[in-house]
Jmol script that loads the backbone (N, CA, C; Angstrom):
load data "model"
ATOM      1  N   MET A   1      26.238  54.269 -10.489  1.00  0.00           N
ATOM      2  CA  MET A   1      26.562  52.878 -10.637  1.00  0.00           C
ATOM      3  C   MET A   1      25.842  52.042  -9.585  1.00  0.00           C
ATOM      4  N   PHE A   2      25.818  52.468  -8.345  1.00  0.00           N
ATOM      5  CA  PHE A   2      25.115  51.754  -7.281  1.00  0.00           C
ATOM      6  C   PHE A   2      23.623  51.675  -7.569  1.00  0.00           C
ATOM      7  N   ALA A   3      23.062  52.730  -8.124  1.00  0.00           N
ATOM      8  CA  ALA A   3      21.631  52.762  -8.404  1.00  0.00           C
ATOM      9  C   ALA A   3      21.259  51.747  -9.470  1.00  0.00           C
ATOM     10  N   LYS A   4      22.146  51.483 -10.430  1.00  0.00           N
ATOM     11  CA  LYS A   4      21.841  50.504 -11.470  1.00  0.00           C
ATOM     12  C   LYS A   4      21.878  49.073 -10.940  1.00  0.00           C
ATOM     13  N   SER A   5      22.767  48.767  -9.998  1.00  0.00           N
ATOM     14  CA  SER A   5      22.855  47.402  -9.487  1.00  0.00           C
ATOM     15  C   SER A   5      21.739  47.082  -8.495  1.00  0.00           C
ATOM     16  N   LEU A   6      21.166  48.071  -7.874  1.00  0.00           N
ATOM     17  CA  LEU A   6      20.097  47.870  -6.907  1.00  0.00           C
ATOM     18  C   LEU A   6      18.869  47.205  -7.536  1.00  0.00           C
ATOM     19  N   PRO A   7      18.391  47.649  -8.711  1.00  0.00           N
ATOM     20  CA  PRO A   7      17.241  46.960  -9.294  1.00  0.00           C
ATOM     21  C   PRO A   7      17.536  45.502  -9.630  1.00  0.00           C
ATOM     22  N   LYS A   8      18.753  45.172 -10.019  1.00  0.00           N
ATOM     23  CA  LYS A   8      19.093  43.780 -10.302  1.00  0.00           C
ATOM     24  C   LYS A   8      18.995  42.941  -9.041  1.00  0.00           C
ATOM     25  N   LYS A   9      19.492  43.491  -7.927  1.00  0.00           N
ATOM     26  CA  LYS A   9      19.409  42.753  -6.669  1.00  0.00           C
ATOM     27  C   LYS A   9      17.961  42.550  -6.264  1.00  0.00           C
ATOM     28  N   ARG A  10      17.142  43.578  -6.461  1.00  0.00           N
ATOM     29  CA  ARG A  10      15.723  43.430  -6.140  1.00  0.00           C
ATOM     30  C   ARG A  10      15.086  42.378  -7.034  1.00  0.00           C
ATOM     31  N   GLY A  11      15.483  42.330  -8.305  1.00  0.00           N
ATOM     32  CA  GLY A  11      14.940  41.333  -9.227  1.00  0.00           C
ATOM     33  C   GLY A  11      15.326  39.920  -8.809  1.00  0.00           C
ATOM     34  N   VAL A  12      16.575  39.743  -8.395  1.00  0.00           N
ATOM     35  CA  VAL A  12      17.030  38.431  -7.943  1.00  0.00           C
ATOM     36  C   VAL A  12      16.311  38.033  -6.666  1.00  0.00           C
ATOM     37  N   VAL A  13      16.180  38.970  -5.741  1.00  0.00           N
ATOM     38  CA  VAL A  13      15.464  38.690  -4.494  1.00  0.00           C
ATOM     39  C   VAL A  13      14.014  38.316  -4.792  1.00  0.00           C
ATOM     40  N   GLY A  14      13.410  39.010  -5.740  1.00  0.00           N
ATOM     41  CA  GLY A  14      12.024  38.715  -6.110  1.00  0.00           C
ATOM     42  C   GLY A  14      11.891  37.321  -6.709  1.00  0.00           C
ATOM     43  N   VAL A  15      12.842  36.930  -7.557  1.00  0.00           N
ATOM     44  CA  VAL A  15      12.811  35.599  -8.165  1.00  0.00           C
ATOM     45  C   VAL A  15      12.992  34.524  -7.095  1.00  0.00           C
ATOM     46  N   VAL A  16      13.933  34.744  -6.186  1.00  0.00           N
ATOM     47  CA  VAL A  16      14.159  33.782  -5.109  1.00  0.00           C
ATOM     48  C   VAL A  16      12.914  33.669  -4.227  1.00  0.00           C
ATOM     49  N   ALA A  17      12.294  34.782  -3.905  1.00  0.00           N
ATOM     50  CA  ALA A  17      11.083  34.764  -3.083  1.00  0.00           C
ATOM     51  C   ALA A  17       9.951  34.025  -3.791  1.00  0.00           C
ATOM     52  N   ALA A  18       9.814  34.261  -5.094  1.00  0.00           N
ATOM     53  CA  ALA A  18       8.760  33.577  -5.852  1.00  0.00           C
ATOM     54  C   ALA A  18       9.019  32.073  -5.900  1.00  0.00           C
ATOM     55  N   ALA A  19      10.293  31.681  -6.078  1.00  0.00           N
ATOM     56  CA  ALA A  19      10.619  30.255  -6.111  1.00  0.00           C
ATOM     57  C   ALA A  19      10.342  29.607  -4.757  1.00  0.00           C
ATOM     58  N   ALA A  20      10.692  30.288  -3.680  1.00  0.00           N
ATOM     59  CA  ALA A  20      10.436  29.751  -2.341  1.00  0.00           C
ATOM     60  C   ALA A  20       8.940  29.612  -2.089  1.00  0.00           C
ATOM     61  N   ALA A  21       8.177  30.592  -2.540  1.00  0.00           N
ATOM     62  CA  ALA A  21       6.719  30.530  -2.359  1.00  0.00           C
ATOM     63  C   ALA A  21       6.138  29.357  -3.156  1.00  0.00           C
ATOM     64  N   ALA A  22       6.620  29.156  -4.384  1.00  0.00           N
ATOM     65  CA  ALA A  22       6.130  28.048  -5.207  1.00  0.00           C
ATOM     66  C   ALA A  22       6.477  26.707  -4.573  1.00  0.00           C
ATOM     67  N   ALA A  23       7.703  26.587  -4.040  1.00  0.00           N
ATOM     68  CA  ALA A  23       8.095  25.340  -3.375  1.00  0.00           C
ATOM     69  C   ALA A  23       7.223  25.091  -2.147  1.00  0.00           C
ATOM     70  N   GLY A  24       6.932  26.126  -1.400  1.00  0.00           N
ATOM     71  CA  GLY A  24       6.061  25.988  -0.238  1.00  0.00           C
ATOM     72  C   GLY A  24       4.660  25.547  -0.622  1.00  0.00           C
ATOM     73  N   MET A  25       4.159  26.058  -1.740  1.00  0.00           N
ATOM     74  CA  MET A  25       2.826  25.655  -2.212  1.00  0.00           C
ATOM     75  C   MET A  25       2.819  24.179  -2.590  1.00  0.00           C
ATOM     76  N   MET A  26       3.898  23.715  -3.235  1.00  0.00           N
ATOM     77  CA  MET A  26       3.962  22.304  -3.623  1.00  0.00           C
ATOM     78  C   MET A  26       3.990  21.412  -2.385  1.00  0.00           C
ATOM     79  N   LEU A  27       4.732  21.798  -1.371  1.00  0.00           N
ATOM     80  CA  LEU A  27       4.771  21.004  -0.144  1.00  0.00           C
ATOM     81  C   LEU A  27       3.426  21.014   0.560  1.00  0.00           C
ATOM     82  N   ALA A  28       2.746  22.133   0.535  1.00  0.00           N
ATOM     83  CA  ALA A  28       1.451  22.239   1.211  1.00  0.00           C
ATOM     84  C   ALA A  28       0.390  21.394   0.519  1.00  0.00           C
ATOM     85  N   THR A  29       0.516  21.200  -0.789  1.00  0.00           N
ATOM     86  CA  THR A  29      -0.488  20.438  -1.523  1.00  0.00           C
ATOM     87  C   THR A  29      -0.041  19.019  -1.829  1.00  0.00           C
ATOM     88  N   ALA A  30       1.099  18.573  -1.317  1.00  0.00           N
ATOM     89  CA  ALA A  30       1.577  17.210  -1.568  1.00  0.00           C
ATOM     90  C   ALA A  30       0.629  16.210  -0.907  1.00  0.00           C
ATOM     91  N   PRO A  31       0.421  15.050  -1.549  1.00  0.00           N
ATOM     92  CA  PRO A  31      -0.459  14.044  -0.950  1.00  0.00           C
ATOM     93  C   PRO A  31       0.156  13.479   0.326  1.00  0.00           C
ATOM     94  N   ALA A  32      -0.700  12.970   1.189  1.00  0.00           N
ATOM     95  CA  ALA A  32      -0.234  12.364   2.434  1.00  0.00           C
ATOM     96  C   ALA A  32       0.586  11.120   2.114  1.00  0.00           C
ATOM     97  N   ALA A  33       1.559  10.836   2.925  1.00  0.00           N
ATOM     98  CA  ALA A  33       2.403   9.666   2.718  1.00  0.00           C
ATOM     99  C   ALA A  33       1.565   8.397   2.857  1.00  0.00           C
ATOM    100  N   GLN A  34       1.841   7.434   2.002  1.00  0.00           N
ATOM    101  CA  GLN A  34       1.149   6.161   2.054  1.00  0.00           C
ATOM    102  C   GLN A  34       1.897   5.227   2.993  1.00  0.00           C
ATOM    103  N   ALA A  35       1.191   4.335   3.617  1.00  0.00           N
ATOM    104  CA  ALA A  35       1.806   3.372   4.520  1.00  0.00           C
ATOM    105  C   ALA A  35       1.293   1.985   4.182  1.00  0.00           C
ATOM    106  N   VAL A  36       2.190   1.037   4.130  1.00  0.00           N
ATOM    107  CA  VAL A  36       1.811  -0.349   3.859  1.00  0.00           C
ATOM    108  C   VAL A  36       0.881  -0.807   4.975  1.00  0.00           C
ATOM    109  N   PRO A  37      -0.179  -1.554   4.643  1.00  0.00           N
ATOM    110  CA  PRO A  37      -1.092  -2.038   5.678  1.00  0.00           C
ATOM    111  C   PRO A  37      -0.354  -2.849   6.747  1.00  0.00           C
ATOM    112  N   GLY A  38      -0.833  -2.746   7.965  1.00  0.00           N
ATOM    113  CA  GLY A  38      -0.241  -3.492   9.078  1.00  0.00           C
ATOM    114  C   GLY A  38      -1.316  -4.058   9.970  1.00  0.00           C
ATOM    115  N   ASP A  39      -0.899  -4.695  11.043  1.00  0.00           N
ATOM    116  CA  ASP A  39      -1.817  -5.333  11.993  1.00  0.00           C
ATOM    117  C   ASP A  39      -2.778  -6.260  11.263  1.00  0.00           C
ATOM    118  N   CYS A  40      -2.216  -7.151  10.434  1.00  0.00           N
ATOM    119  CA  CYS A  40      -3.027  -8.049   9.614  1.00  0.00           C
ATOM    120  C   CYS A  40      -3.259  -9.376  10.331  1.00  0.00           C
ATOM    121  N   THR A  41      -4.472  -9.877  10.226  1.00  0.00           N
ATOM    122  CA  THR A  41      -4.814 -11.188  10.769  1.00  0.00           C
ATOM    123  C   THR A  41      -5.306 -12.071   9.639  1.00  0.00           C
ATOM    124  N   ILE A  42      -5.061 -13.361   9.771  1.00  0.00           N
ATOM    125  CA  ILE A  42      -5.459 -14.347   8.774  1.00  0.00           C
ATOM    126  C   ILE A  42      -6.441 -15.318   9.423  1.00  0.00           C
ATOM    127  N   SER A  43      -7.538 -15.624   8.732  1.00  0.00           N
ATOM    128  CA  SER A  43      -8.511 -16.617   9.202  1.00  0.00           C
ATOM    129  C   SER A  43      -8.582 -17.734   8.179  1.00  0.00           C
ATOM    130  N   SER A  44      -8.656 -18.976   8.662  1.00  0.00           N
ATOM    131  CA  SER A  44      -8.656 -20.135   7.778  1.00  0.00           C
ATOM    132  C   SER A  44      -9.803 -21.059   8.137  1.00  0.00           C
ATOM    133  N   GLY A  45     -10.403 -21.624   7.143  1.00  0.00           N
ATOM    134  CA  GLY A  45     -11.509 -22.571   7.306  1.00  0.00           C
ATOM    135  C   GLY A  45     -12.030 -22.906   5.920  1.00  0.00           C
ATOM    136  N   SER A  46     -13.357 -22.907   5.752  1.00  0.00           N
ATOM    137  CA  SER A  46     -13.927 -23.161   4.426  1.00  0.00           C
ATOM    138  C   SER A  46     -13.672 -21.981   3.492  1.00  0.00           C
ATOM    139  N   SER A  47     -13.292 -20.861   4.084  1.00  0.00           N
ATOM    140  CA  SER A  47     -12.803 -19.721   3.305  1.00  0.00           C
ATOM    141  C   SER A  47     -11.570 -19.190   4.030  1.00  0.00           C
ATOM    142  N   LEU A  48     -10.732 -18.469   3.309  1.00  0.00           N
ATOM    143  CA  LEU A  48      -9.549 -17.841   3.883  1.00  0.00           C
ATOM    144  C   LEU A  48      -9.741 -16.344   3.792  1.00  0.00           C
ATOM    145  N   SER A  49      -9.264 -15.628   4.792  1.00  0.00           N
ATOM    146  CA  SER A  49      -9.404 -14.174   4.732  1.00  0.00           C
ATOM    147  C   SER A  49      -8.240 -13.497   5.421  1.00  0.00           C
ATOM    148  N   SER A  50      -7.985 -12.272   4.981  1.00  0.00           N
ATOM    149  CA  SER A  50      -7.018 -11.403   5.656  1.00  0.00           C
ATOM    150  C   SER A  50      -7.750 -10.110   5.990  1.00  0.00           C
ATOM    151  N   LEU A  51      -7.378  -9.536   7.119  1.00  0.00           N
ATOM    152  CA  LEU A  51      -7.929  -8.247   7.528  1.00  0.00           C
ATOM    153  C   LEU A  51      -6.795  -7.444   8.134  1.00  0.00           C
ATOM    154  N   CYS A  52      -6.509  -6.282   7.549  1.00  0.00           N
ATOM    155  CA  CYS A  52      -5.475  -5.383   8.061  1.00  0.00           C
ATOM    156  C   CYS A  52      -6.172  -4.143   8.615  1.00  0.00           C
ATOM    157  N   THR A  53      -5.722  -3.677   9.763  1.00  0.00           N
ATOM    158  CA  THR A  53      -6.428  -2.584  10.429  1.00  0.00           C
ATOM    159  C   THR A  53      -5.610  -1.310  10.586  1.00  0.00           C
ATOM    160  N   SER A  54      -4.382  -1.280  10.078  1.00  0.00           N
ATOM    161  CA  SER A  54      -3.607  -0.039  10.132  1.00  0.00           C
ATOM    162  C   SER A  54      -2.925   0.188   8.786  1.00  0.00           C
ATOM    163  N   GLY A  55      -2.501   1.425   8.542  1.00  0.00           N
ATOM    164  CA  GLY A  55      -1.894   1.776   7.263  1.00  0.00           C
ATOM    165  C   GLY A  55      -2.930   2.333   6.305  1.00  0.00           C
ATOM    166  N   THR A  56      -2.522   2.564   5.068  1.00  0.00           N
ATOM    167  CA  THR A  56      -3.431   3.186   4.105  1.00  0.00           C
ATOM    168  C   THR A  56      -3.480   2.479   2.759  1.00  0.00           C
ATOM    169  N   GLY A  57      -2.758   1.396   2.592  1.00  0.00           N
ATOM    170  CA  GLY A  57      -2.713   0.721   1.291  1.00  0.00           C
ATOM    171  C   GLY A  57      -3.801  -0.322   1.148  1.00  0.00           C
ATOM    172  N   GLN A  58      -3.464  -1.388   0.421  1.00  0.00           N
ATOM    173  CA  GLN A  58      -4.393  -2.486   0.191  1.00  0.00           C
ATOM    174  C   GLN A  58      -3.713  -3.809   0.533  1.00  0.00           C
ATOM    175  N   HIS A  59      -4.520  -4.835   0.714  1.00  0.00           N
ATOM    176  CA  HIS A  59      -4.009  -6.170   1.032  1.00  0.00           C
ATOM    177  C   HIS A  59      -4.889  -7.204   0.363  1.00  0.00           C
ATOM    178  N   ARG A  60      -4.364  -8.433   0.261  1.00  0.00           N
ATOM    179  CA  ARG A  60      -5.170  -9.558  -0.221  1.00  0.00           C
ATOM    180  C   ARG A  60      -4.650 -10.829   0.427  1.00  0.00           C
ATOM    181  N   ILE A  61      -5.535 -11.786   0.607  1.00  0.00           N
ATOM    182  CA  ILE A  61      -5.151 -13.081   1.147  1.00  0.00           C
ATOM    183  C   ILE A  61      -4.421 -13.863   0.059  1.00  0.00           C
ATOM    184  N   HIS A  62      -3.363 -14.530   0.458  1.00  0.00           N
ATOM    185  CA  HIS A  62      -2.548 -15.334  -0.458  1.00  0.00           C
ATOM    186  C   HIS A  62      -2.286 -16.647   0.275  1.00  0.00           C
ATOM    187  N   ALA A  63      -2.656 -17.766  -0.314  1.00  0.00           N
ATOM    188  CA  ALA A  63      -2.507 -19.049   0.372  1.00  0.00           C
ATOM    189  C   ALA A  63      -1.982 -20.121  -0.573  1.00  0.00           C
ATOM    190  N   VAL A  64      -1.281 -21.081   0.024  1.00  0.00           N
ATOM    191  CA  VAL A  64      -0.793 -22.264  -0.688  1.00  0.00           C
ATOM    192  C   VAL A  64      -1.496 -23.463  -0.063  1.00  0.00           C
ATOM    193  N   LEU A  65      -2.099 -24.290  -0.925  1.00  0.00           N
ATOM    194  CA  LEU A  65      -2.830 -25.478  -0.468  1.00  0.00           C
ATOM    195  C   LEU A  65      -2.165 -26.737  -0.995  1.00  0.00           C
ATOM    196  N   ASN A  66      -2.142 -27.777  -0.164  1.00  0.00           N
ATOM    197  CA  ASN A  66      -1.746 -29.090  -0.652  1.00  0.00           C
ATOM    198  C   ASN A  66      -2.922 -29.661  -1.432  1.00  0.00           C
ATOM    199  N   PRO A  67      -2.655 -30.430  -2.473  1.00  0.00           N
ATOM    200  CA  PRO A  67      -3.765 -31.001  -3.260  1.00  0.00           C
ATOM    201  C   PRO A  67      -4.400 -32.203  -2.558  1.00  0.00           C
ATOM    202  N   LEU A  68      -5.600 -32.534  -2.976  1.00  0.00           N
ATOM    203  CA  LEU A  68      -6.263 -33.726  -2.456  1.00  0.00           C
ATOM    204  C   LEU A  68      -5.473 -34.976  -2.848  1.00  0.00           C
ATOM    205  N   ASP A  69      -4.951 -34.972  -4.061  1.00  0.00           N
ATOM    206  CA  ASP A  69      -4.128 -36.080  -4.564  1.00  0.00           C
ATOM    207  C   ASP A  69      -2.662 -35.667  -4.413  1.00  0.00           C
ATOM    208  N   PRO A  70      -1.890 -36.324  -3.563  1.00  0.00           N
ATOM    209  CA  PRO A  70      -0.514 -35.906  -3.305  1.00  0.00           C
ATOM    210  C   PRO A  70       0.413 -35.979  -4.520  1.00  0.00           C
ATOM    211  N   ARG A  71      -0.035 -36.602  -5.595  1.00  0.00           N
ATOM    212  CA  ARG A  71       0.778 -36.643  -6.816  1.00  0.00           C
ATOM    213  C   ARG A  71       0.684 -35.335  -7.603  1.00  0.00           C
ATOM    214  N   LEU A  72      -0.271 -34.491  -7.262  1.00  0.00           N
ATOM    215  CA  LEU A  72      -0.470 -33.224  -7.955  1.00  0.00           C
ATOM    216  C   LEU A  72       0.296 -32.099  -7.252  1.00  0.00           C
ATOM    217  N   PRO A  73       0.558 -31.013  -7.982  1.00  0.00           N
ATOM    218  CA  PRO A  73       1.290 -29.895  -7.354  1.00  0.00           C
ATOM    219  C   PRO A  73       0.400 -29.097  -6.390  1.00  0.00           C
ATOM    220  N   GLN A  74       1.047 -28.326  -5.547  1.00  0.00           N
ATOM    221  CA  GLN A  74       0.313 -27.452  -4.641  1.00  0.00           C
ATOM    222  C   GLN A  74      -0.456 -26.408  -5.439  1.00  0.00           C
ATOM    223  N   ARG A  75      -1.465 -25.843  -4.818  1.00  0.00           N
ATOM    224  CA  ARG A  75      -2.320 -24.853  -5.477  1.00  0.00           C
ATOM    225  C   ARG A  75      -2.211 -23.524  -4.737  1.00  0.00           C
ATOM    226  N   ILE A  76      -2.117 -22.439  -5.491  1.00  0.00           N
ATOM    227  CA  ILE A  76      -2.094 -21.086  -4.920  1.00  0.00           C
ATOM    228  C   ILE A  76      -3.459 -20.461  -5.139  1.00  0.00           C
ATOM    229  N   ILE A  77      -4.009 -19.871  -4.085  1.00  0.00           N
ATOM    230  CA  ILE A  77      -5.263 -19.135  -4.226  1.00  0.00           C
ATOM    231  C   ILE A  77      -5.054 -17.717  -3.696  1.00  0.00           C
ATOM    232  N   LEU A  78      -5.684 -16.768  -4.373  1.00  0.00           N
ATOM    233  CA  LEU A  78      -5.549 -15.353  -4.045  1.00  0.00           C
ATOM    234  C   LEU A  78      -6.915 -14.707  -3.891  1.00  0.00           C
ATOM    235  N   GLY A  79      -7.044 -13.849  -2.896  1.00  0.00           N
ATOM    236  CA  GLY A  79      -8.262 -13.055  -2.742  1.00  0.00           C
ATOM    237  C   GLY A  79      -8.149 -11.771  -3.535  1.00  0.00           C
ATOM    238  N   ASP A  80      -9.228 -11.023  -3.594  1.00  0.00           N
ATOM    239  CA  ASP A  80      -9.219  -9.714  -4.247  1.00  0.00           C
ATOM    240  C   ASP A  80      -8.512  -8.709  -3.333  1.00  0.00           C
ATOM    241  N   TRP A  81      -7.933  -7.668  -3.950  1.00  0.00           N
ATOM    242  CA  TRP A  81      -7.325  -6.590  -3.167  1.00  0.00           C
ATOM    243  C   TRP A  81      -8.422  -5.864  -2.401  1.00  0.00           C
ATOM    244  N   ALA A  82      -8.143  -5.547  -1.140  1.00  0.00           N
ATOM    245  CA  ALA A  82      -9.117  -4.856  -0.283  1.00  0.00           C
ATOM    246  C   ALA A  82      -8.413  -3.716   0.457  1.00  0.00           C
ATOM    247  N   PRO A  83      -9.113  -2.618   0.698  1.00  0.00           N
ATOM    248  CA  PRO A  83      -8.505  -1.525   1.470  1.00  0.00           C
ATOM    249  C   PRO A  83      -8.410  -1.899   2.950  1.00  0.00           C
ATOM    250  N   VAL A  84      -7.586  -1.169   3.660  1.00  0.00           N
ATOM    251  CA  VAL A  84      -7.454  -1.369   5.105  1.00  0.00           C
ATOM    252  C   VAL A  84      -8.828  -1.236   5.748  1.00  0.00           C
ATOM    253  N   GLY A  85      -9.137  -2.146   6.654  1.00  0.00           N
ATOM    254  CA  GLY A  85     -10.422  -2.132   7.340  1.00  0.00           C
ATOM    255  C   GLY A  85     -11.457  -3.042   6.707  1.00  0.00           C
ATOM    256  N   GLN A  86     -11.195  -3.540   5.505  1.00  0.00           N
ATOM    257  CA  GLN A  86     -12.099  -4.482   4.847  1.00  0.00           C
ATOM    258  C   GLN A  86     -11.363  -5.795   4.626  1.00  0.00           C
ATOM    259  N   ALA A  87     -12.085  -6.886   4.650  1.00  0.00           N
ATOM    260  CA  ALA A  87     -11.478  -8.213   4.513  1.00  0.00           C
ATOM    261  C   ALA A  87     -11.312  -8.588   3.041  1.00  0.00           C
ATOM    262  N   SER A  88     -10.228  -9.298   2.770  1.00  0.00           N
ATOM    263  CA  SER A  88     -10.024  -9.965   1.488  1.00  0.00           C
ATOM    264  C   SER A  88     -10.347 -11.433   1.738  1.00  0.00           C
ATOM    265  N   VAL A  89     -11.306 -11.967   0.989  1.00  0.00           N
ATOM    266  CA  VAL A  89     -11.800 -13.321   1.249  1.00  0.00           C
ATOM    267  C   VAL A  89     -11.728 -14.143  -0.027  1.00  0.00           C
ATOM    268  N   VAL A  90     -11.354 -15.418   0.126  1.00  0.00           N
ATOM    269  CA  VAL A  90     -11.364 -16.352  -0.997  1.00  0.00           C
ATOM    270  C   VAL A  90     -11.850 -17.705  -0.480  1.00  0.00           C
ATOM    271  N   SER A  91     -12.567 -18.431  -1.325  1.00  0.00           N
ATOM    272  CA  SER A  91     -13.070 -19.753  -0.956  1.00  0.00           C
ATOM    273  C   SER A  91     -11.912 -20.741  -0.877  1.00  0.00           C
ATOM    274  N   ASN A  92     -11.960 -21.616   0.121  1.00  0.00           N
ATOM    275  CA  ASN A  92     -10.967 -22.669   0.286  1.00  0.00           C
ATOM    276  C   ASN A  92     -11.657 -23.980  -0.077  1.00  0.00           C
ATOM    277  N   PRO A  93     -11.452 -24.463  -1.309  1.00  0.00           N
ATOM    278  CA  PRO A  93     -12.228 -25.612  -1.774  1.00  0.00           C
ATOM    279  C   PRO A  93     -11.932 -26.917  -1.049  1.00  0.00           C
ATOM    280  N   TRP A  94     -10.800 -27.044  -0.371  1.00  0.00           N
ATOM    281  CA  TRP A  94     -10.422 -28.322   0.241  1.00  0.00           C
ATOM    282  C   TRP A  94     -10.438 -28.300   1.767  1.00  0.00           C
ATOM    283  N   GLY A  95     -10.663 -27.166   2.382  1.00  0.00           N
ATOM    284  CA  GLY A  95     -10.740 -27.110   3.834  1.00  0.00           C
ATOM    285  C   GLY A  95      -9.416 -26.755   4.502  1.00  0.00           C
ATOM    286  N   ALA A  96      -9.511 -26.427   5.777  1.00  0.00           N
ATOM    287  CA  ALA A  96      -8.369 -25.918   6.540  1.00  0.00           C
ATOM    288  C   ALA A  96      -7.225 -26.918   6.643  1.00  0.00           C
ATOM    289  N   ALA A  97      -7.494 -28.208   6.605  1.00  0.00           N
ATOM    290  CA  ALA A  97      -6.443 -29.214   6.754  1.00  0.00           C
ATOM    291  C   ALA A  97      -5.442 -29.195   5.594  1.00  0.00           C
ATOM    292  N   TYR A  98      -5.819 -28.606   4.475  1.00  0.00           N
ATOM    293  CA  TYR A  98      -4.941 -28.601   3.296  1.00  0.00           C
ATOM    294  C   TYR A  98      -4.140 -27.305   3.136  1.00  0.00           C
ATOM    295  N   VAL A  99      -4.328 -26.358   4.056  1.00  0.00           N
ATOM    296  CA  VAL A  99      -3.601 -25.086   3.971  1.00  0.00           C
ATOM    297  C   VAL A  99      -2.156 -25.310   4.439  1.00  0.00           C
ATOM    298  N   VAL A 100      -1.210 -25.053   3.551  1.00  0.00           N
ATOM    299  CA  VAL A 100       0.208 -25.160   3.897  1.00  0.00           C
ATOM    300  C   VAL A 100       0.676 -23.861   4.524  1.00  0.00           C
ATOM    301  N   ASN A 101       0.290 -22.740   3.925  1.00  0.00           N
ATOM    302  CA  ASN A 101       0.700 -21.424   4.414  1.00  0.00           C
ATOM    303  C   ASN A 101      -0.289 -20.388   3.893  1.00  0.00           C
ATOM    304  N   ALA A 102      -0.509 -19.348   4.659  1.00  0.00           N
ATOM    305  CA  ALA A 102      -1.380 -18.249   4.242  1.00  0.00           C
ATOM    306  C   ALA A 102      -0.826 -16.952   4.821  1.00  0.00           C
ATOM    307  N   TRP A 103      -0.887 -15.890   4.027  1.00  0.00           N
ATOM    308  CA  TRP A 103      -0.402 -14.581   4.464  1.00  0.00           C
ATOM    309  C   TRP A 103      -1.139 -13.498   3.700  1.00  0.00           C
ATOM    310  N   ALA A 104      -0.911 -12.268   4.093  1.00  0.00           N
ATOM    311  CA  ALA A 104      -1.511 -11.117   3.419  1.00  0.00           C
ATOM    312  C   ALA A 104      -0.445 -10.449   2.545  1.00  0.00           C
ATOM    313  N   ASP A 105      -0.705 -10.376   1.233  1.00  0.00           N
ATOM    314  CA  ASP A 105       0.115  -9.538   0.354  1.00  0.00           C
ATOM    315  C   ASP A 105      -0.295  -8.102   0.656  1.00  0.00           C
ATOM    316  N   ARG A 106       0.662  -7.193   0.715  1.00  0.00           N
ATOM    317  CA  ARG A 106       0.358  -5.812   1.081  1.00  0.00           C
ATOM    318  C   ARG A 106       1.041  -4.852   0.120  1.00  0.00           C
ATOM    319  N   ILE A 107       0.316  -3.800  -0.280  1.00  0.00           N
ATOM    320  CA  ILE A 107       0.879  -2.735  -1.106  1.00  0.00           C
ATOM    321  C   ILE A 107       0.433  -1.385  -0.540  1.00  0.00           C
ATOM    322  N   ASP A 108       1.236  -0.369  -0.808  1.00  0.00           N
ATOM    323  CA  ASP A 108       0.847   0.974  -0.342  1.00  0.00           C
ATOM    324  C   ASP A 108       0.228   1.765  -1.460  1.00  0.00           C
TER     325      ASP A 108
END
end "model"
wireframe off; spacefill off
backbone 0.3
color backbone group
């Protein structure tokens, strides 16, 4: 009777060992964690730009401008998405005096 239960225990141990090995392989091959870009700076003038220097995601310049004619609504301008270390730049058609707010949108 003991001899018959021994192979079952070995089979269970083998299955558990195989599952643990598979889980370890998945952890070893998992992608690196992503981090939202940080250390972002904004530049304003005839163009607007954002530059983020830490993290691993992407960012873009996002700005709100007052219109030349105060009867018109504010205008939103967006730069292209850029990876960390590269600038996102957009033309500012009205100049720095019309910038109400500017920031970097960030994604991981």
